[in-house]
MIGU-154258 format. One record per residue (C-alpha): chain; residue in three letters; residue number from 1; x, y, z. Coordinates in pm, whole numbers. Layout:
A;ala;NUM;X;Y;Z
...
REM end
This chain:
A;unk;1;0;0;0
A;unk;2;115;353;-73
A;unk;3;101;567;238
A;unk;4;155;938;298
A;unk;5;326;1005;631
A;unk;6;341;1335;812
A;unk;7;623;1353;1065
A;unk;8;791;1021;983
A;unk;9;1147;1138;1051
A;unk;10;1102;1136;1429
A;unk;11;1150;882;1706
A;unk;12;835;683;1627
A;unk;13;775;742;1256
A;unk;14;1123;652;1140
A;unk;15;1099;311;1303
A;unk;16;751;250;1166
A;unk;17;876;319;815
A;unk;18;1181;99;871
A;unk;19;978;-199;991
A;unk;20;683;-175;751
A;unk;21;865;-86;427
A;unk;22;866;-449;314
A;unk;23;490;-434;269
A;unk;24;419;-63;223
A;unk;25;564;233;38
A;unk;26;591;555;237
A;unk;27;614;910;114
A;unk;28;688;1156;393
A;unk;29;537;1503;381
A;unk;30;744;1740;596
A;unk;31;889;2086;617
A;unk;32;1187;1947;426
A;unk;33;964;1853;134
A;unk;34;776;2183;150
A;unk;35;477;2069;354
A;unk;36;368;2271;658
A;unk;37;49;2135;811
A;unk;38;-37;2481;948
A;unk;39;-64;2596;585
A;unk;40;-356;2419;413
A;unk;41;-230;2507;66
A;unk;42;86;2304;123
A;unk;43;-134;1995;172
A;unk;44;-280;2015;-181
A;unk;45;-68;1712;-270
A;unk;46;-292;1500;-50
A;unk;47;-607;1651;-197
A;unk;48;-502;1590;-557
A;unk;49;-338;1253;-513
A;unk;50;-497;930;-637
A;unk;51;-222;679;-547
A;unk;52;-201;699;-164
A;unk;53;-523;578;7
A;unk;54;-390;631;362
A;unk;55;-235;919;555
A;unk;56;-43;845;878
A;unk;57;-35;1167;1082
A;unk;58;243;1167;1342
A;unk;59;337;1536;1343
A;unk;60;275;1716;1672
A;unk;61;421;1949;1925
A;unk;62;467;1687;2196
A;unk;63;686;1873;2447
A;unk;64;445;1883;2742
A;unk;65;610;2179;2915
A;unk;66;670;2359;2587
A;unk;67;300;2325;2508
A;unk;68;208;2459;2851
A;unk;69;424;2767;2783
A;unk;70;215;2817;2468
A;unk;71;-116;2813;2655
A;unk;72;-134;3190;2720
A;unk;73;-115;3243;2343
A;unk;74;-420;3022;2283
A;unk;75;-492;2970;1914
A;unk;76;-190;3180;1823
A;unk;77;51;2948;2006
A;unk;78;253;2681;1827
A;unk;79;91;2395;2020
A;unk;80;-257;2491;1906
A;unk;81;-150;2576;1553
A;unk;82;24;2239;1507
A;unk;83;-186;2000;1713
A;unk;84;-530;2142;1643
A;unk;85;-532;2368;1337
A;unk;86;-271;2151;1165
A;unk;87;-478;1843;1228
A;unk;88;-786;2022;1093
A;unk;89;-590;2098;774
A;unk;90;-480;1735;741
A;unk;91;-838;1616;794
A;unk;92;-969;1858;532
A;unk;93;-707;1737;286
A;unk;94;-794;1373;358
A;unk;95;-1164;1443;303
A;unk;96;-1097;1619;-26
A;unk;97;-864;1345;-139
A;unk;98;-1077;1053;-13
A;unk;99;-809;929;223
A;unk;100;-823;719;538
A;unk;101;-645;888;829
A;unk;102;-439;725;1102
A;unk;103;-391;982;1378
A;unk;104;-139;932;1656
A;unk;105;-264;1053;1994
A;unk;106;-167;1007;2360
A;unk;107;-255;859;2696
A;unk;108;-245;1213;2834
A;unk;109;-601;1277;2712
A;unk;110;-712;1111;3041
A;unk;111;-701;1283;3380
A;unk;112;-543;996;3579
A;unk;113;-806;1016;3856
A;unk;114;-1034;726;3945
A;unk;115;-852;519;3684
A;unk;116;-1025;186;3612
A;unk;117;-863;-112;3780
A;unk;118;-747;-261;3447
A;unk;119;-652;73;3295
A;unk;120;-829;314;3063
A;unk;121;-1009;154;2770
A;unk;122;-1116;310;2443
A;unk;123;-1464;352;2590
A;unk;124;-1351;577;2876
A;unk;125;-1410;950;2858
A;unk;126;-1106;1174;2813
A;unk;127;-1054;1469;3047
A;unk;128;-727;1645;2952
A;unk;129;-543;1821;3234
A;unk;130;-270;2019;3055
A;unk;131;-243;2217;2732
A;unk;132;-60;1945;2539
A;unk;133;-335;1696;2631
A;unk;134;-608;1947;2549
A;unk;135;-470;2019;2203
A;unk;136;-426;1648;2126
A;unk;137;-780;1576;2243
A;unk;138;-916;1854;2027
A;unk;139;-727;1693;1740
A;unk;140;-898;1364;1821
A;unk;141;-1238;1532;1815
A;unk;142;-1165;1685;1475
A;unk;143;-1072;1343;1339
A;unk;144;-1373;1169;1493
A;unk;145;-1618;1418;1351
A;unk;146;-1460;1451;1008
A;unk;147;-1682;1209;825
A;unk;148;-1381;1014;689
A;unk;149;-1254;664;773
A;unk;150;-1006;698;1058
A;unk;151;-806;525;1330
A;unk;152;-708;716;1644
A;unk;153;-403;543;1790
A;unk;154;-329;637;2149
A;unk;155;26;558;2252
A;unk;156;221;609;2575
A;unk;157;588;677;2653
A;unk;158;734;517;2338
A;unk;159;1090;380;2350
A;unk;160;1325;203;2109
A;unk;161;1670;51;2096
A;unk;162;1847;311;1883
A;unk;163;1779;665;1764
A;unk;164;2048;929;1752
A;unk;165;1828;1238;1722
A;unk;166;1627;1204;2042
A;unk;167;1643;1017;2368
A;unk;168;1335;848;2514
A;unk;169;1271;768;2882
A;unk;170;1447;432;2871
A;unk;171;1764;543;2695
A;unk;172;1785;855;2910
A;unk;173;1774;648;3231
A;unk;174;2000;376;3093
A;unk;175;2251;636;2975
A;unk;176;2285;783;3324
A;unk;177;2309;443;3491
A;unk;178;2574;333;3240
A;unk;179;2787;627;3359
A;unk;180;2717;550;3728
A;unk;181;2514;869;3759
A;unk;182;2214;887;3991
A;unk;183;1859;863;3858
A;unk;184;1554;1006;4034
A;unk;185;1230;814;3973
A;unk;186;883;948;4039
A;unk;187;678;723;4266
A;unk;188;331;877;4230
A;unk;189;282;867;3855
A;unk;190;178;548;3674
A;unk;191;251;514;3305
A;unk;192;250;242;3036
A;unk;193;579;245;2841
A;unk;194;547;111;2487
A;unk;195;811;-56;2269
A;unk;196;803;124;1937
A;unk;197;850;-196;1737
A;unk;198;511;-306;1876
A;unk;199;354;22;1768
A;unk;200;480;-45;1416
A;unk;201;344;-401;1425
A;unk;202;8;-274;1547
A;unk;203;-13;-14;1272
A;unk;204;70;-280;1014
A;unk;205;-211;-496;1153
A;unk;206;-457;-207;1159
A;unk;207;-378;-138;793
A;unk;208;-405;-504;697
A;unk;209;-742;-547;866
A;unk;210;-870;-208;749
A;unk;211;-966;-131;1107
A;unk;212;-1137;192;1213
A;unk;213;-1207;358;1546
A;unk;214;-993;419;1855
A;unk;215;-715;183;1967
A;unk;216;-487;194;2268
A;unk;217;-153;80;2124
A;unk;218;41;61;2448
A;unk;219;256;-183;2639
A;unk;220;123;-460;2867
A;unk;221;269;-331;3192
A;unk;222;189;-13;3386
A;unk;223;424;105;3659
A;unk;224;583;415;3809
A;unk;225;894;581;3665
A;unk;226;1071;476;3986
A;unk;227;975;111;3932
A;unk;228;1063;141;3565
A;unk;229;1409;277;3646
A;unk;230;1472;-14;3885
A;unk;231;1367;-255;3612
A;unk;232;1598;-88;3361
A;unk;233;1885;-134;3606
A;unk;234;1795;-498;3666
A;unk;235;1752;-600;3303
A;unk;236;2053;-408;3174
A;unk;237;2284;-497;3459
A;unk;238;2331;-156;3618
A;unk;239;2356;-59;3984
A;unk;240;2001;-26;4117
A;unk;241;2123;167;4421
A;unk;242;2172;465;4191
A;unk;243;1793;494;4159
A;unk;244;1631;733;4404
A;unk;245;1275;844;4469
A;unk;246;1086;1166;4418
A;unk;247;727;1286;4370
A;unk;248;539;1457;4088
A;unk;249;510;1772;4299
A;unk;250;883;1794;4353
A;unk;251;1000;1682;4007
A;unk;252;752;1888;3805
A;unk;253;742;2195;4027
A;unk;254;652;2498;3814
A;unk;255;583;2276;3511
A;unk;256;276;2133;3341
A;unk;257;52;1908;3547
A;unk;258;114;1535;3506
A;unk;259;-177;1299;3582
A;unk;260;-141;1041;3857
A;unk;261;-247;705;3714
A;unk;262;-239;671;3334
A;unk;263;-260;293;3327
A;unk;264;-386;194;2984
A;unk;265;-575;-116;2871
A;unk;266;-461;-273;2542
A;unk;267;-708;-562;2517
A;unk;268;-869;-424;2200
A;unk;269;-548;-419;1994
A;unk;270;-451;-758;2133
A;unk;271;-777;-898;2003
A;unk;272;-645;-822;1655
A;unk;273;-353;-1055;1727
A;unk;274;-89;-796;1819
A;unk;275;119;-924;2114
A;unk;276;207;-596;2288
A;unk;277;512;-656;2505
A;unk;278;541;-584;2875
A;unk;279;797;-325;2979
A;unk;280;1040;-596;3092
A;unk;281;1000;-784;2763
A;unk;282;1064;-465;2568
A;unk;283;1376;-390;2771
A;unk;284;1516;-734;2693
A;unk;285;1485;-651;2321
A;unk;286;1719;-356;2377
A;unk;287;2010;-551;2519
REM end
């Protein structure tokens, strides 16, 4: 299948392209190729194209604190322009060009309070608590109400074995431990780290089965950053005594609010035959 990607040069997209290129052909639309999603005219290539039935939209301003700094600017801020208006432009182009849209979203659309015992499912109601989450949720709503075939793919704390341009949580922690430097892990935040290879496999399956709707494409283990750091030390053979404790209040003082419990349920994507790895299983793939 021929697929347009938007934002495929980043941490997640580059690996998706690498792993799925044996079955699909990807053409990335980016600033480098003259495409700016905040400018609807630059998306005319999607509108006029007849050879790419699917658009995979990964582009976003995902820096949580950077987005929060944009909040006072509202619709004039970069976070809103990229995550909301940019998504509206992509949706409009997909509608005009009769494309199916795969939209990458986030676990942060949930508030982390009164989290279901088995984690948030696709049926639970979002309640974003910071500006990044709000803009991504508004993007979701635009996609849902667009009148086009779509898949909203919510991911959480993606990590991979190698990527020179950006560190993820796992490689940041492992890098410090490898140099015998201390690591401070938050104890009162629960997240669901996700091995990017599994995200790629899930997207391949969603394409193959022509699925639509919302899917939580996340790992099979939710834990705190403190527990995750200890597990990184254990699996990779580093000194676990270097891992200390802190709280959200202390670590994120003066920064964007982080929800407490963002445990996510991945039963729906597993029902399609995608074996999403636990955090420990993903770490073992990185050794």
